[in-house]
Structures are given as structure tokens and as C-alpha cells.
C-alpha positions as a Markdown table, in Angstrom:
| # | Residue | x | y | z |
|---|---|---|---|---|
| 1 | Met | 24.9 | -33.4 | -12.4 |
| 2 | Glu | 22.4 | -35.8 | -11.0 |
| 3 | Leu | 19.8 | -37.3 | -13.3 |
| 4 | Val | 16.5 | -38.5 | -11.8 |
| 5 | His | 14.1 | -40.6 | -13.8 |
| 6 | Leu | 10.5 | -40.4 | -12.6 |
| 7 | Ile | 8.2 | -43.3 | -13.7 |
| 8 | Gln | 5.1 | -45.2 | -12.7 |
| 9 | Gly | 6.5 | -48.6 | -11.6 |
| 10 | Lys | 9.8 | -49.9 | -10.4 |
| 11 | Ala | 11.8 | -50.0 | -13.7 |
| 12 | Ser | 11.8 | -53.8 | -13.3 |
| 13 | Pro | 13.3 | -55.7 | -16.2 |
| 14 | Val | 11.1 | -58.7 | -15.4 |
| 15 | Lys | 7.8 | -56.9 | -15.9 |
| 16 | Met | 6.5 | -56.8 | -19.4 |
| 17 | Asn | 5.9 | -53.0 | -19.3 |
| 18 | Arg | 7.6 | -51.3 | -22.1 |
| 19 | Thr | 8.2 | -48.0 | -20.3 |
| 20 | Asn | 9.7 | -49.7 | -17.3 |
| 21 | Leu | 11.9 | -51.9 | -19.4 |
| 22 | Leu | 13.2 | -48.9 | -21.4 |
| 23 | Val | 13.9 | -46.8 | -18.3 |
| 24 | His | 15.7 | -49.7 | -16.7 |
| 25 | Glu | 17.9 | -50.2 | -19.8 |
| 26 | Leu | 18.5 | -46.4 | -20.3 |
| 27 | Ala | 19.5 | -45.9 | -16.6 |
| 28 | Gln | 21.9 | -48.9 | -16.8 |
| 29 | Gln | 23.6 | -47.6 | -19.9 |
| 30 | Gln | 23.9 | -44.1 | -18.4 |
| 31 | Val | 25.5 | -45.4 | -15.3 |
| 32 | Asn | 27.9 | -47.5 | -17.4 |
| 33 | Ala | 28.8 | -44.2 | -19.1 |
| 34 | Gly | 29.7 | -42.6 | -15.7 |
| 35 | Met | 26.5 | -40.7 | -15.0 |
| 36 | Asn | 25.0 | -40.2 | -11.6 |
| 37 | Val | 21.5 | -41.7 | -12.0 |
| 38 | Thr | 18.6 | -42.4 | -9.7 |
| 39 | Val | 15.1 | -43.8 | -10.6 |
| 40 | Trp | 12.1 | -42.6 | -8.6 |
| 41 | Gly | 9.2 | -45.0 | -9.0 |
| 42 | Ile | 5.5 | -44.4 | -8.1 |
| 43 | Thr | 4.2 | -47.8 | -7.1 |
| 44 | Asp | 1.4 | -49.7 | -5.3 |
| 45 | Asp | 3.9 | -51.1 | -2.9 |
| 46 | Thr | 7.4 | -50.1 | -1.9 |
| 47 | Val | 9.0 | -53.5 | -1.8 |
| 48 | His | 12.2 | -53.6 | -3.9 |
| 49 | Gly | 11.4 | -56.9 | -5.5 |
| 50 | Tyr | 13.6 | -56.9 | -8.6 |
| 51 | Pro | 17.0 | -58.2 | -9.7 |
| 52 | Gln | 20.2 | -56.3 | -8.6 |
| 53 | Arg | 20.8 | -53.1 | -10.6 |
| 54 | Asn | 23.6 | -50.6 | -11.0 |
| 55 | Phe | 21.6 | -47.5 | -10.3 |
| 56 | Lys | 19.9 | -46.1 | -7.2 |
| 57 | Ser | 16.1 | -46.5 | -6.7 |
| 58 | Val | 13.6 | -44.7 | -4.5 |
| 59 | Leu | 10.0 | -45.9 | -4.4 |
| 60 | Phe | 6.9 | -43.7 | -3.5 |
| 61 | Asp | 3.6 | -45.3 | -2.4 |
| 62 | Arg | 0.9 | -44.2 | -4.8 |
| 63 | Lys | -1.7 | -44.4 | -2.1 |
| 64 | Lys | 0.1 | -41.6 | -0.1 |
| 65 | Leu | 0.1 | -39.2 | -3.1 |
| 66 | Ser | -3.5 | -38.1 | -3.0 |
| 67 | Ser | -2.5 | -35.0 | -1.0 |
| 68 | Phe | 0.6 | -34.2 | -3.1 |
| 69 | Ser | 1.9 | -31.1 | -1.4 |
| 70 | Gly | 2.7 | -33.0 | 1.9 |
| 71 | Ser | 3.8 | -36.3 | 0.3 |
| 72 | Asp | 7.3 | -37.8 | 0.4 |
| 73 | Leu | 7.6 | -37.2 | -3.3 |
| 74 | Ala | 7.0 | -33.4 | -2.9 |
| 75 | Lys | 9.5 | -33.3 | -0.1 |
| 76 | Ala | 12.1 | -35.0 | -2.2 |
| 77 | Ile | 11.6 | -32.5 | -5.0 |
| 78 | Arg | 11.9 | -29.6 | -2.7 |
| 79 | Gln | 15.1 | -31.0 | -1.3 |
| 80 | Ala | 16.6 | -30.9 | -4.8 |
| 81 | Lys | 16.0 | -27.2 | -5.1 |
| 82 | Gly | 19.3 | -25.3 | -5.8 |
| 83 | Lys | 21.2 | -28.5 | -6.6 |
| 84 | Asp | 22.6 | -29.6 | -10.0 |
| 85 | Val | 19.7 | -31.9 | -10.7 |
| 86 | Ile | 17.6 | -32.6 | -13.8 |
| 87 | Phe | 14.4 | -34.7 | -13.8 |
| 88 | His | 13.3 | -36.9 | -16.6 |
| 89 | Leu | 9.6 | -37.8 | -16.5 |
| 90 | His | 8.4 | -40.8 | -18.4 |
| 91 | Gly | 4.7 | -41.0 | -19.4 |
| 92 | Ala | 1.7 | -38.9 | -20.3 |
| 93 | Phe | -1.7 | -38.1 | -18.9 |
| 94 | Leu | -0.6 | -38.8 | -15.3 |
| 95 | Asp | -2.0 | -36.8 | -12.5 |
| 96 | Thr | 1.0 | -37.1 | -10.3 |
| 97 | Phe | 3.4 | -35.9 | -13.1 |
| 98 | His | 1.3 | -32.8 | -13.5 |
| 99 | Glu | 1.6 | -32.0 | -9.7 |
| 100 | Ala | 5.3 | -32.9 | -9.7 |
| 101 | Ala | 6.1 | -30.8 | -12.7 |
| 102 | Lys | 4.2 | -27.9 | -11.2 |
| 103 | Leu | 6.4 | -28.1 | -8.1 |
| 104 | Met | 9.6 | -28.5 | -10.2 |
| 105 | Arg | 8.8 | -25.3 | -12.0 |
| 106 | Ala | 8.2 | -23.5 | -8.7 |
| 107 | Cys | 11.6 | -24.7 | -7.5 |
| 108 | Lys | 13.3 | -23.8 | -10.8 |
| 109 | Leu | 14.3 | -27.4 | -11.4 |
| 110 | Pro | 14.5 | -28.4 | -15.1 |
| 111 | Tyr | 12.7 | -31.4 | -16.3 |
| 112 | Ile | 12.4 | -33.4 | -19.5 |
| 113 | Val | 9.3 | -35.3 | -20.6 |
| 114 | Thr | 9.3 | -38.5 | -22.6 |
| 115 | Pro | 5.6 | -39.4 | -23.4 |
| 116 | His | 6.4 | -42.9 | -24.7 |
| 117 | Gly | 3.7 | -42.6 | -27.4 |
| 118 | Gly | 1.1 | -41.2 | -25.1 |
| 119 | Tyr | 0.2 | -38.4 | -27.5 |
| 120 | Gln | 0.0 | -40.3 | -30.8 |
| 121 | Lys | -3.3 | -39.5 | -32.4 |
| 122 | Ala | -3.7 | -42.9 | -34.0 |
| 123 | Gln | -5.2 | -44.3 | -30.8 |
| 124 | Pro | -8.9 | -45.3 | -31.1 |
| 125 | Pro | -10.6 | -42.0 | -31.8 |
| 126 | Ala | -13.1 | -42.1 | -28.9 |
| 127 | Ile | -10.2 | -42.5 | -26.4 |
| 128 | Trp | -8.2 | -39.7 | -28.0 |
| 129 | Gln | -11.1 | -37.3 | -28.0 |
| 130 | Leu | -12.0 | -38.2 | -24.4 |
| 131 | Arg | -8.4 | -37.5 | -23.3 |
| 132 | Arg | -8.3 | -34.3 | -25.4 |
| 133 | Arg | -11.4 | -32.8 | -23.8 |
| 134 | Arg | -10.4 | -33.5 | -20.3 |
| 135 | Leu | -6.7 | -33.2 | -20.2 |
| 136 | Met | -5.2 | -31.5 | -23.2 |
| 137 | Arg | -4.9 | -28.0 | -21.6 |
| 138 | Arg | -3.1 | -29.5 | -18.6 |
| 139 | Glu | -0.7 | -31.5 | -20.7 |
| 140 | Ala | 0.1 | -28.5 | -22.8 |
| 141 | Thr | 1.2 | -26.7 | -19.6 |
| 142 | Leu | 3.3 | -29.7 | -18.6 |
| 143 | Leu | 5.1 | -29.8 | -22.0 |
| 144 | Ala | 5.5 | -26.0 | -22.3 |
| 145 | Gly | 7.2 | -25.9 | -19.0 |
| 146 | Ala | 9.6 | -28.7 | -19.8 |
| 147 | Ala | 13.3 | -27.9 | -20.7 |
| 148 | Ala | 12.7 | -30.4 | -23.6 |
| 149 | Val | 10.3 | -33.0 | -24.8 |
| 150 | His | 12.0 | -36.2 | -25.9 |
| 151 | Val | 10.4 | -38.5 | -28.5 |
| 152 | Glu | 11.6 | -41.6 | -30.3 |
| 153 | Gly | 10.6 | -40.7 | -33.8 |
| 154 | Ile | 8.6 | -38.6 | -36.2 |
| 155 | Ser | 5.2 | -40.0 | -35.5 |
| 156 | Glu | 5.6 | -39.2 | -31.8 |
| 157 | Leu | 6.8 | -35.7 | -32.7 |
| 158 | Glu | 3.6 | -35.1 | -34.7 |
| 159 | Gly | 1.5 | -36.2 | -31.7 |
| 160 | Val | 3.4 | -33.9 | -29.3 |
| 161 | His | 2.8 | -30.9 | -31.6 |
| 162 | Thr | -1.0 | -31.6 | -31.4 |
| 163 | Val | -0.7 | -30.9 | -27.6 |
| 164 | Cys | 1.9 | -28.1 | -27.6 |
| 165 | Arg | 3.3 | -26.5 | -30.7 |
| 166 | Thr | 5.9 | -24.4 | -28.9 |
| 167 | Cys | 7.6 | -27.1 | -26.8 |
| 168 | His | 11.3 | -27.9 | -27.4 |
| 169 | Ala | 11.5 | -31.4 | -29.0 |
| 170 | Ser | 14.4 | -33.8 | -29.5 |
| 171 | Ile | 14.3 | -37.0 | -31.4 |
| 172 | Ile | 16.5 | -39.7 | -29.9 |
| 173 | Pro | 15.6 | -43.5 | -30.1 |
| 174 | Phe | 16.3 | -46.0 | -27.4 |
| 175 | Gly | 19.2 | -48.2 | -28.2 |
| 176 | Tyr | 19.7 | -51.9 | -28.6 |
| 177 | Ser | 22.1 | -53.8 | -26.2 |
| 178 | Gly | 21.9 | -57.3 | -27.6 |
| 179 | Glu | 24.3 | -59.0 | -30.1 |
| 180 | Val | 24.2 | -57.8 | -33.7 |
| 181 | Lys | 25.1 | -60.4 | -36.3 |
| 182 | Ser | 28.0 | -59.1 | -38.4 |
| 183 | Asn | 27.4 | -61.7 | -41.1 |
| 184 | Pro | 23.8 | -62.9 | -40.8 |
| 185 | Thr | 22.9 | -66.2 | -42.4 |
| 186 | Thr | 19.6 | -68.1 | -42.6 |
| 187 | Thr | 19.2 | -71.4 | -40.7 |
| 188 | Ser | 15.7 | -72.2 | -41.7 |
| 189 | Glu | 14.5 | -75.8 | -41.2 |
| 190 | Tyr | 11.4 | -75.1 | -43.2 |
| 191 | Glu | 12.8 | -75.2 | -46.8 |
| 192 | Gly | 10.2 | -74.3 | -49.4 |
| 193 | Gln | 8.1 | -72.2 | -47.0 |
| 194 | Phe | 8.1 | -68.4 | -46.8 |
| 195 | Ile | 7.6 | -67.7 | -43.1 |
| 196 | Val | 6.2 | -64.3 | -42.0 |
| 197 | Gly | 6.6 | -63.5 | -38.3 |
| 198 | Tyr | 4.9 | -61.2 | -35.7 |
| 199 | Asp | 6.1 | -60.9 | -32.1 |
| 200 | Gly | 4.2 | -58.5 | -29.8 |
| 201 | Arg | 1.0 | -57.8 | -28.0 |
| 202 | Ala | -2.3 | -59.2 | -29.4 |
| 203 | Asp | -3.7 | -55.7 | -30.0 |
| 204 | Met | -5.9 | -55.7 | -33.0 |
| 205 | His | -6.2 | -51.9 | -33.4 |
| 206 | Gly | -3.0 | -50.4 | -31.9 |
| 207 | Arg | -0.6 | -53.0 | -33.2 |
| 208 | Gly | -2.5 | -53.4 | -36.5 |
| 209 | Leu | -3.0 | -57.2 | -36.2 |
| 210 | Asp | -6.3 | -56.9 | -38.2 |
| 211 | Ala | -4.4 | -55.5 | -41.2 |
| 212 | Leu | -1.7 | -58.1 | -40.8 |
| 213 | Leu | -4.1 | -61.1 | -40.8 |
| 214 | Glu | -6.1 | -59.8 | -43.7 |
| 215 | Gly | -3.0 | -58.7 | -45.6 |
| 216 | Phe | -1.4 | -62.1 | -45.1 |
| 217 | Glu | -4.5 | -63.8 | -46.4 |
| 218 | Leu | -4.2 | -61.7 | -49.6 |
| 219 | Phe | -0.4 | -62.4 | -49.8 |
| 220 | Ser | -0.8 | -66.2 | -49.4 |
| 221 | Lys | -3.0 | -66.3 | -52.6 |
| 222 | Tyr | 0.1 | -65.3 | -54.5 |
| 223 | Val | 2.6 | -67.3 | -52.4 |
| 224 | Pro | 0.7 | -70.5 | -51.4 |
| 225 | Asp | 3.6 | -71.8 | -49.3 |
| 226 | Ala | 3.6 | -68.8 | -47.1 |
| 227 | Arg | 3.1 | -69.3 | -43.3 |
| 228 | Leu | 2.4 | -66.8 | -40.5 |
| 229 | Trp | 3.9 | -67.3 | -37.0 |
| 230 | Ile | 2.4 | -65.2 | -34.3 |
| 231 | Phe | 4.7 | -65.2 | -31.2 |
| 232 | Gly | 3.4 | -64.1 | -27.8 |
| 233 | Asp | 1.2 | -65.2 | -24.9 |
| 234 | Thr | -1.3 | -67.6 | -26.4 |
| 235 | Ala | -3.8 | -66.8 | -23.6 |
| 236 | His | -4.5 | -63.4 | -25.3 |
| 237 | Leu | -5.0 | -64.6 | -28.8 |
| 238 | Gln | -8.7 | -65.5 | -28.9 |
| 239 | Ala | -9.6 | -62.6 | -31.2 |
| 240 | Val | -6.7 | -63.5 | -33.5 |
| 241 | Arg | -7.8 | -67.1 | -33.7 |
| 242 | Glu | -11.4 | -66.1 | -34.5 |
| 243 | Ile | -10.3 | -63.9 | -37.5 |
| 244 | Val | -7.9 | -66.6 | -38.7 |
| 245 | Ala | -10.8 | -69.1 | -38.7 |
| 246 | Gln | -13.1 | -66.6 | -40.5 |
| 247 | Leu | -10.4 | -66.2 | -43.2 |
| 248 | Gly | -9.9 | -69.9 | -43.6 |
| 249 | Met | -6.2 | -69.8 | -42.7 |
| 250 | Gly | -6.1 | -72.3 | -39.9 |
| 251 | Ser | -3.5 | -74.4 | -41.6 |
| 252 | Lys | -1.3 | -71.5 | -42.5 |
| 253 | Val | -1.0 | -69.7 | -39.1 |
| 254 | Ser | 0.9 | -71.1 | -36.1 |
| 255 | Tyr | 1.3 | -69.8 | -32.5 |
| 256 | Pro | 4.7 | -70.7 | -31.1 |
| 257 | Gly | 3.9 | -68.9 | -27.9 |
| 258 | Ala | 6.1 | -66.6 | -25.8 |
| 259 | Lys | 9.7 | -67.9 | -26.1 |
| 260 | Tyr | 12.9 | -66.7 | -24.4 |
| 261 | Gly | 16.6 | -67.2 | -24.6 |
| 262 | Pro | 18.2 | -69.6 | -27.2 |
| 263 | Glu | 14.9 | -71.1 | -28.2 |
| 264 | Arg | 13.5 | -67.7 | -29.0 |
| 265 | Glu | 16.5 | -66.9 | -31.2 |
| 266 | Met | 16.4 | -70.3 | -32.9 |
| 267 | Leu | 12.7 | -69.8 | -33.9 |
| 268 | His | 13.2 | -66.2 | -34.9 |
| 269 | Arg | 15.9 | -67.3 | -37.3 |
| 270 | Gln | 13.5 | -69.5 | -39.2 |
| 271 | Val | 11.5 | -66.4 | -40.2 |
| 272 | Gln | 12.1 | -64.6 | -43.5 |
| 273 | Val | 10.4 | -61.3 | -42.5 |
| 274 | Phe | 8.8 | -59.8 | -39.4 |
| 275 | Val | 5.8 | -57.4 | -39.8 |
| 276 | Tyr | 4.9 | -54.6 | -37.5 |
| 277 | Pro | 1.9 | -52.7 | -39.0 |
| 278 | Ser | 1.3 | -50.6 | -35.9 |
| 279 | Arg | -1.1 | -47.7 | -35.7 |
| 280 | Asn | 0.5 | -46.5 | -32.4 |
| 281 | Asn | 3.4 | -48.3 | -30.7 |
| 282 | Gly | 6.8 | -46.8 | -30.2 |
| 283 | Thr | 9.8 | -48.8 | -31.2 |
| 284 | Pro | 9.1 | -52.5 | -30.6 |
| 285 | Ser | 12.0 | -54.1 | -28.8 |
| 286 | Thr | 11.4 | -57.3 | -30.8 |
| 287 | Leu | 11.8 | -55.4 | -34.0 |
| 288 | Leu | 15.3 | -54.4 | -33.2 |
| 289 | Glu | 16.0 | -57.9 | -31.8 |
| 290 | Thr | 15.0 | -59.6 | -35.1 |
| 291 | Cys | 16.7 | -57.0 | -37.3 |
| 292 | Ala | 19.9 | -57.6 | -35.3 |
| 293 | Leu | 19.6 | -61.2 | -36.4 |
| 294 | Gly | 19.6 | -60.0 | -40.0 |
| 295 | Ile | 15.9 | -60.4 | -40.6 |
| 296 | Pro | 14.3 | -57.6 | -42.7 |
| 297 | Cys | 11.0 | -56.0 | -41.6 |
| 298 | Val | 7.8 | -54.5 | -42.9 |
| 299 | Val | 6.8 | -51.6 | -40.7 |
| 300 | Thr | 4.7 | -48.4 | -40.4 |
| 301 | Glu | 6.0 | -45.0 | -39.4 |
| 302 | Ala | 4.2 | -45.4 | -36.1 |
| 303 | Thr | 6.9 | -47.8 | -35.0 |
| 304 | Asn | 9.3 | -44.8 | -35.2 |
| 305 | Val | 11.7 | -47.0 | -37.1 |
| 306 | Gly | 10.4 | -46.3 | -40.6 |
| 307 | Ser | 12.9 | -43.5 | -41.4 |
| 308 | Tyr | 15.8 | -45.8 | -40.5 |
| 309 | Val | 14.4 | -48.7 | -42.5 |
| 310 | Lys | 14.2 | -46.5 | -45.5 |
| 311 | Ala | 17.7 | -45.0 | -45.0 |
| 312 | Tyr | 19.4 | -48.4 | -44.5 |
| 313 | His | 17.2 | -50.3 | -47.0 |
| 314 | Ala | 16.4 | -52.8 | -44.3 |
| 315 | Gly | 12.9 | -53.6 | -45.3 |
| 316 | Ile | 9.6 | -52.0 | -46.4 |
| 317 | Val | 7.8 | -49.0 | -44.9 |
| 318 | Leu | 4.0 | -49.1 | -45.3 |
| 319 | Ser | 2.2 | -45.8 | -46.2 |
| 320 | Glu | -0.7 | -46.9 | -44.0 |
| 321 | Thr | -2.0 | -49.7 | -41.8 |
| 322 | Ser | -4.1 | -51.7 | -44.3 |
| 323 | Ala | -4.4 | -55.2 | -45.7 |
| 324 | Val | -3.4 | -54.1 | -49.2 |
| 325 | Glu | -0.3 | -52.3 | -47.9 |
| 326 | Val | 0.8 | -55.3 | -45.9 |
| 327 | Ala | 0.2 | -57.7 | -48.8 |
| 328 | Thr | 2.2 | -55.5 | -51.1 |
| 329 | Gly | 5.1 | -55.1 | -48.7 |
| 330 | Leu | 5.3 | -58.9 | -48.2 |
| 331 | Gln | 5.3 | -59.4 | -52.0 |
| 332 | Lys | 8.3 | -57.0 | -52.3 |
| 333 | Ile | 10.2 | -58.9 | -49.7 |
| 334 | Ala | 9.3 | -62.3 | -51.2 |
| 335 | Tyr | 10.5 | -61.1 | -54.6 |
| 336 | Ala | 13.9 | -60.0 | -53.1 |
| 337 | Tyr | 14.3 | -63.4 | -51.4 |
| 338 | Arg | 14.2 | -65.1 | -54.8 |
| 339 | His | 17.5 | -63.5 | -55.7 |
| 340 | Asp | 20.5 | -64.4 | -53.5 |
| 341 | Gln | 22.2 | -61.0 | -53.8 |
| 342 | Gln | 19.1 | -59.0 | -52.9 |
| 343 | Arg | 18.3 | -61.4 | -50.0 |
| 344 | Met | 21.8 | -61.1 | -48.5 |
| 345 | Glu | 21.8 | -57.3 | -48.9 |
| 346 | Leu | 18.5 | -57.0 | -47.1 |
| 347 | Arg | 19.8 | -59.2 | -44.3 |
| 348 | Lys | 23.1 | -57.3 | -43.9 |
| 349 | Asn | 21.3 | -53.9 | -44.1 |
| 350 | Ala | 18.9 | -54.9 | -41.3 |
| 351 | Ala | 21.8 | -55.9 | -39.0 |
| 352 | Arg | 23.8 | -52.8 | -40.0 |
| 353 | Met | 20.8 | -50.5 | -39.2 |
| 354 | Val | 20.7 | -51.8 | -35.6 |
| 355 | His | 24.4 | -51.7 | -35.2 |
| 356 | Thr | 24.8 | -48.1 | -36.4 |
| 357 | Ala | 21.5 | -46.3 | -35.7 |
| 358 | Phe | 20.7 | -47.9 | -32.3 |
| 359 | Asp | 24.2 | -48.1 | -30.7 |
| 360 | Trp | 23.8 | -47.2 | -27.0 |
| 361 | Lys | 27.2 | -45.4 | -26.8 |
| 362 | Lys | 26.1 | -42.9 | -29.4 |
| 363 | Ile | 22.6 | -42.6 | -28.0 |
| 364 | Val | 23.7 | -42.0 | -24.4 |
| 365 | Ser | 26.0 | -39.2 | -25.7 |
| 366 | Glu | 23.0 | -37.6 | -27.4 |
| 367 | Tyr | 21.0 | -37.8 | -24.2 |
| 368 | Asn | 23.8 | -36.1 | -22.4 |
| 369 | Asp | 23.8 | -33.3 | -24.9 |
| 370 | Met | 20.0 | -32.9 | -24.4 |
| 371 | Tyr | 20.4 | -32.8 | -20.6 |
| 372 | Asp | 23.3 | -30.3 | -20.7 |
| 373 | Glu | 21.5 | -27.9 | -23.0 |
| 374 | Ala | 18.4 | -28.2 | -20.9 |
| 375 | Leu | 20.4 | -27.3 | -17.8 |
| 376 | Thr | 22.0 | -24.3 | -19.4 |
| 377 | Gly | 18.9 | -23.1 | -21.3 |
| 378 | Asn | 20.9 | -23.1 | -24.5 |
| 379 | Trp | 18.4 | -25.0 | -26.6 |
| 380 | Ser | 17.8 | -25.1 | -30.3 |
| 381 | Pro | 15.1 | -27.8 | -30.8 |
| 382 | Ala | 15.2 | -28.2 | -34.5 |
| 383 | Gly | 19.0 | -28.0 | -34.6 |
| 384 | Gln | 19.4 | -30.6 | -31.8 |
| 385 | Ala | 17.0 | -33.0 | -33.3 |
| 386 | Gln | 18.6 | -32.6 | -36.8 |
| 387 | Ser | 22.0 | -33.3 | -35.4 |
| 388 | Thr | 20.9 | -36.5 | -33.5 |
| 389 | Leu | 19.2 | -37.8 | -36.6 |
| 390 | Trp | 22.2 | -36.8 | -38.7 |
| 391 | Asn | 24.5 | -39.0 | -36.6 |
| 392 | Arg | 22.5 | -42.0 | -37.5 |
| 393 | Leu | 22.3 | -41.5 | -41.2 |
| 394 | Pro | 24.3 | -44.1 | -43.2 |
| 395 | Gln | 27.5 | -42.4 | -44.5 |
| 396 | Gln | 26.6 | -42.9 | -48.2 |
| 397 | Gly | 23.3 | -41.1 | -47.7 |
| 398 | Lys | 24.7 | -37.9 | -46.2 |
| 399 | Pro | 25.6 | -36.1 | -49.5 |
| 400 | Arg | 22.1 | -36.6 | -50.8 |
| 401 | Ala | 20.6 | -35.4 | -47.5 |
| 402 | Thr | 22.8 | -32.3 | -47.5 |
| 403 | Glu | 21.8 | -31.4 | -51.0 |
| 404 | Lys | 18.1 | -31.8 | -50.3 |
| 405 | Met | 18.3 | -29.9 | -47.0 |
| 406 | Lys | 19.9 | -26.9 | -48.7 |
| 407 | Ser | 17.4 | -27.0 | -51.5 |
| 408 | Leu | 14.4 | -27.1 | -49.1 |
| 409 | Thr | 15.7 | -24.4 | -46.8 |
| 410 | Gly | 16.5 | -22.1 | -49.7 |
| 411 | Arg | 12.9 | -22.5 | -51.0 |
| 412 | Gly | 11.6 | -21.3 | -47.7 |
| 413 | Phe | 10.6 | -24.6 | -46.0 |
| 414 | Ser | 10.6 | -24.4 | -42.2 |
| 415 | Glu | 13.3 | -26.1 | -40.0 |
| 416 | Asn | 10.6 | -28.4 | -38.6 |
| 417 | Tyr | 9.6 | -29.6 | -42.1 |
| 418 | Val | 13.2 | -30.3 | -43.0 |
| 419 | Leu | 13.6 | -32.1 | -39.6 |
| 420 | Ala | 10.6 | -34.3 | -40.2 |
| 421 | His | 12.0 | -35.7 | -43.4 |
| 422 | Ile | 15.7 | -35.7 | -42.9 |
| 423 | Met | 16.1 | -39.5 | -42.8 |
| 424 | Glu | 14.1 | -39.9 | -46.0 |
| 425 | Tyr | 16.5 | -37.7 | -48.0 |
| 426 | Ala | 19.2 | -40.4 | -47.8 |
| 427 | Ser | 17.0 | -43.2 | -49.1 |
């Protein structure tokens, strides 16, 4: 079987584009597992200006796709007809993908769609409604024709079902390839301070930075020695600085900037808890990176990590993105840090979650199952998604999960309902 990933971009690891970074890592891991993988990229130029990689790449000039039927991309799809090929499309609301998928269906070539959070309803309402009016019917056709729709977590599954209720869905996260600390320890140089961290885009609405800033202001009234470190490109933090000034927190908020390598790890290890109060995001790579260091987290379900955080007791999951929820979550972590045993348990659980639930070897195997079943047409969406989630449950949580699943199924609840809550049964 040949697997072809189709993306917008070059899957370059040096570009700060989450979809491209994830496809690059996924393709590398799949090749390492012995798979035949090619990445097709739709780009503004066809210069292969990226570091050496272990998978094949083919670039298509976006400017030459206006007449799709005669384009090089259409010719390449037609050449795959009758071959043992499966396509994996990454993105949502893309004109070229609609045309490509239409041709794939005509050629009887199976394809999988990963929307990368493109259908999450928690986007700003005006944008969502605009997209819905113009494009929803077309996206429903794209998804209904897919052999499977792959999502990272429950929040994305809900978004997909607003577009197409009948599509086959599989929940598989992207893995983590960095080092996981087996015995995490603190190395803080700031004794007496409780440091809260955030590392990501300065996106007030999508990433919930407004709730983080206001929530931290509430929290700092109860923990006066608390400090907030906001990592990232300082050139895009003007709106953050303005809110910090309005809240009178200038002395409590620092901006270390965008850090890399050993310096980044050294600074991250000073932090007691990282907060990701996203409204729509996908799984932040920095979240897994900091949890791998043994740093607990405060997250929303929109990060697609909430179910794992609950199951592994690796932090706090907020019920909504609000200042009060953020402040309450931080208070719970601060309370746990006052007790040595609870602090160490939290830190070990955070590292164990990444090591177990986001292990690439297991995840690549789950992707293979999804591809194989898509090729054969032998697909059970709820069963597949349940099995992939089941593999990532902590062992001690499986008896409770089994008991609850039997109880709910016996009372007439649907498979989709059971699926959507399977991780929570073990917490």
C-alpha cells in the first residue's frame, strides 16, 4: 500500500504551521515503521527548500490549479487509479481538496480527511456562520465520500458531526517524539514564587488568552507571589500587554519570548503549571512538551487532551473558557503543590500520560488499522474509535470503564454517546 498525504504547504518542520509540522512528523514516523509514504504539497512555489527528510515529496504550484481538471495534480490522481493507494487529506474548507476528492471518488480511490480543527464551532460566531452558509453543503459531500474522517479528540468529533452526521469517524491523537522524563523533578530558581506558564500563539479568542489573563488576576489575589510567564513571539503581544496594563499586573507578568533548545527546556522547568484555556485549538505541541517534563496542566476540552488529563490525573480540565474557571483550576494546582506527595504524583502523572497515551509506535499502528479498514471497506466507526481510545486508557482505569460502558449500553445509550465519554469513565 502507498499512502499519500495531501496538504497545503511543504510539510516543512521549520515553518510554524501546525498542520505542516504534524504531517511532517506523522510521515516520518510512518516511514520509520516501514510504510511507503509520499507527501503531496500545494504551494506558492515548487522549490524544495527544507531540511532532508526520509519520505518522498511532490509539490504542485497553486497558481496552476485554477483549471483543476487539466492540472498536474489531477493527472497524478488519475495515474493512481487501480493502484493500491490511499490518500490522506489534511485541512478543511479548501477549494482544491473539494476538486481533488471529487476526482478520487470518480477514480474509486479511497481517501481519509483530517480537518485539523477546521470544523470546531467554537470559532468566532461570525466566521463560523459565514463558512456555514457558503461551504457547509460542499464539506458534507467531501466528508460523506471519505473512507474515514480522522480527528484528534472529542471536541473535533462534535464539530465534524455538525457538518456530516453519517461520516465514519476515528479518534487518534498525534504522538510525541521528544524525551519523556521518567522521574521528573523541579529545578526552579525562583523559590517562593508560583509560576504559571503559557506557550503558544497570542490569540485572544481562539487560545483563550483573555480568560487566562483575567483568571490569573483573580488567582493572584489569593496567591500574591504568583507570576505569569507568556512565552512566544513578543512582536505579537501588544493586545496582551494592553490587557495586562489595564488589570494592573505589569509587575507579575513576564515575556521570556520564543525560546528553543536547552534554554527553552530550562525555562519551562521553572514553571509549576502550564495553562491552555483554548476555545478551539487542537492538541498544542507545547502542551505535550511541557507535560513530558513532568509539569501538570490546566486545559479545556478544546485542546483534545482533556480526556487524557482526567484519566491520568495529570492536571485540571476546565468546564469552560472563563476567568473564574481558570482561577479555580490554578487554585487546585497550587493547593496540590503545598503537599509533597500530591505534587510528585501530579508531575509523574503528567509525564506518564505523554509516555503512554501519545506513544508514536502505538499511534502509527492505530493509523495503519484505519487505513487498512478504509481500503477494505470493513469499517465500524464507533468500534474503531472506542478501541483506539481504549488502548490509551491507564490500566487501573479499564475495570471502571468496562463497568460503565456495559451499564450505559444496557440502558439504551448509543455507541456514539459511549464513545464520547469513554476516557472519563476511568477518571
